[in-house]
N, C-alpha and C positions, 0 to 999 in steps of 0.2 A: 233213876226212875224216869220212865219214859211217859210222855203225855200223848194220849191218842187223840188225833184230830178227827173232826167230822168229815162226812163225805162218803161216797160209795166206794166199794171195792173195785179196782181196775179189772176189766173183763176183756182179755184178749180173745182171739179166735180159738174155738174148741169147746170143751164141755167143762162145766163148772158143777160139782156135785156137793149136796148136802152131806152131813154125816150119815153113814150107813147104819142100818138098824141091826142089832145083834138079836137073833131069834132063838136063843138058848132056852133051855127047859124051865129056867126060872124067870123068864121075861114073857109077859103077856102083852106088851105094848105092840100096837099095830098101827103105825103112823102112815097114812096114805102118802105115797110118793107121786109127785107130779113132774112131768117133763115140760118144759117151756122152750119152744123153738121160735125165737124171734130175733131178727138181725139188728133191730134198733136197740143199741146198747142201753140208752136211757130207759126205755120201756121195759126192757128185759130186767134191769135192776129194779124197777119199781115193782114189777110182778113178783120177782123173787122175794123182796122184802115183805110185800103184803101177804103172800102165800105163807112165808115162813112165820110171819106174825100170827097166822091163824093155826100154826102148829103142824103144817105139812113139811115133809122133805121135798126139796126142789132141786132138780137138775136143769140147768140152762145151756142151751146150745144156739150158736149163731148161724149155722149153715144147714141147709136141708140134707146134703149128702153126709155130713157128720152125724146128723140126727138119725139117719137111716141106718148107719153102722151101729151106733150106740143102741138103737132099739131092737136090732137083732141079738145083741148080747144080754140085755135086760129090758123087760116090758114094765113100764110104770103103771100106776093105778089110773092115771088120767093124763092126756096129752092136750096142751095148749099150743096150737100150730098157727103160725103166720102164713097168709096166702103167698106173699112175694118173698122169696128166699133165695140167696145165692146157692149155687150147686145144684140143688133139685127144689123145684117149687113146692110150696105147701100143698097145692091141689094135686100135684103128681105124687108126692109122698103120701098123701092120705089114701090115694087110689091104690098104691103098692101096699101099704099096710093092711088094706082090707082083703087083699089077695093072699095073705099070709095067715095060716091057722092061728098062730101065736098072738096076732094082733087084730084078727077080724072083728072082735068084740071090744077092743080098747076104746073107751070113751074119749071122744075127740071134740074139742071145741076150736073152731076156726076163727082166727082174727084177721080182719081185712078192712081196708079203706073203701072197698067196693060195696057200696050200699044198694045197688040196683037189684030189683027182684029177680032178674034173670041170673045175676051172679050168685045171689044167695041160693037159688035153685040148683045152680051148678055145683056149689060147695056141698050142699046136702046130698046131691045126687051121686057124688063120688065117695060118700061114706061119713062125712062129718056129722056129729050128733046135735051140735048146735052151732050157731053162727053169730059172732059179735062184731058190729061195725065200729071202727075207730072214728073219732075218739069215743071211748066208752067210759061208763061209770065204774070205778074199781069196786065199790061195794056190791053192785049189781053182778059183776063178773064173779066175785067170790061166792055170792049166793048161788050163781048157776053152777059153779064148780062143786059146792056142797051138795046141791040137789042132784047133780049127775052121779056123784060118788055114792050118794045114798040109794039112788036107783040101781046102779050097777052092782054094788055090794053093800047091803044094809049093815053088815057087821063091821065094816071097816072104819067107821067114824066113832068107834068106842071111846067113851069119855074117861075110861079107866087105864091107867098104866100100873103095871106090877113088876117089880124087880126084887127078887128074894122075899124078905118079909115086909118090904114097903109097898104100900099101895097108895096111889095118887089118883084123887077124883077131880077131873077137870071141871066138871059141872058144878059141884058142890065147893070147889076150892079148898079141898081138905086132903090131909095126908094121915095115913094110919100106918102103925107099925105093930104087927101081931094083933091086930083089931083094936088097938088103943090109939086115939088120936094124938098126933103130934102137931104142935102149934108152930107155924112158921110165919115170918113176915112176908109181904108180897114179892120182894125181890128174891128172898130165899126159896119161895114157892116156885117162881119162874126158873130159877137156877136148877132146882132139883127136877122139875119137869124136863128141862133141856137135857140134863144127864141121863134121865130115865128113858128119854127117847132113843138113846144110843148107848146102852150100857157096855162098859168095857172099852170104849173108844177114848183115845187120849185127845183132849181138847186144848189148844193153846189159849192163853189169855185173850188174844185178839178174836179167836172164834167165839169165845164165850161172851165177850163184849157185844159182838155183832148178833148173836143168837138171842141173848137175854135183854140187853139194853137197847140193841138197834144200832145200824151202821152210822146214824147221824147225830148220835149223842156224844157230847164232849165230856169224857171221863177219863181218870187216870188208870193205867193198868193195875195199879195197887188196889183199886176198887174190887177187882175180882177176888184177890187174896182176902180182903176183909169179909166179903160175903161168903166165901167158901168156908172160912173159919167159923163164922156164925152157924152156917149149915152144919158143919161138922159137930159143933157142940150139941146140937139138938138131936141129930139122928144117930150119933154114936154112943149116946147114953146107955151104959150097960153092955156095950159090945167089947169083945176082946180085940177085934181088928178094926181099923179105920176103914169106913165104907167109901171114902174118897182118897184115892191114891195120888200123892204128888210125884210127878214124873220129872225129874230133874232136867232143866233145859228144854222142856216140852210142854208142860201144863199140868192138867189134871184128868184123872180118869175115875169113873164111878162104877161100882158094882163089882 
């Protein structure tokens, strides 16, 4: 039995992706995906952790040139972009994104240590929608993210996730199966929510620990098995098949 130590996940150069969302016919979840391009690893980790805690999918990138390539392949719902980046600067990347039809309306929040009015004007003039000066308040940034997402696409912040006959209401903190309420403990609720954000995806125990408990919590890997077992007992009542599949040597999959 392995014991998982606290601390953040290592972040080498490149792109780190949160679990993708399955958009099959039985899935009504629409979780906003946010791309963070920030070369300060400590800040990147902090942003990722806080955004994921708010329920967003998060892709993190450390270089402007890598971000430009990634954003050609897949456009997120919002971009948090640092001004000073290796490869391609944030200000130049913002300018290029505004020239492409696919990203001309992409909501962009620019992060920078440059607080002068002339620099703010410059950032906004190349196409940034908002401008946040470092050091900044994390709650304030999260509020700006939410407000910008709401303005860009009012339907994207839906508080309801639905997979098959299960419906999870994030605002009311309630779960229903075929319109009948299912009672879960707080940890099982968060675990089910995490599963329902990416139905069909196989999660390792480590991924579930990071996503549900957080990267800095000192817990044993066995904790995941215990709570998955409790969740199974509740949502599988009367079912012929298990909603949560154990994938030997890999982890768990839901839906």
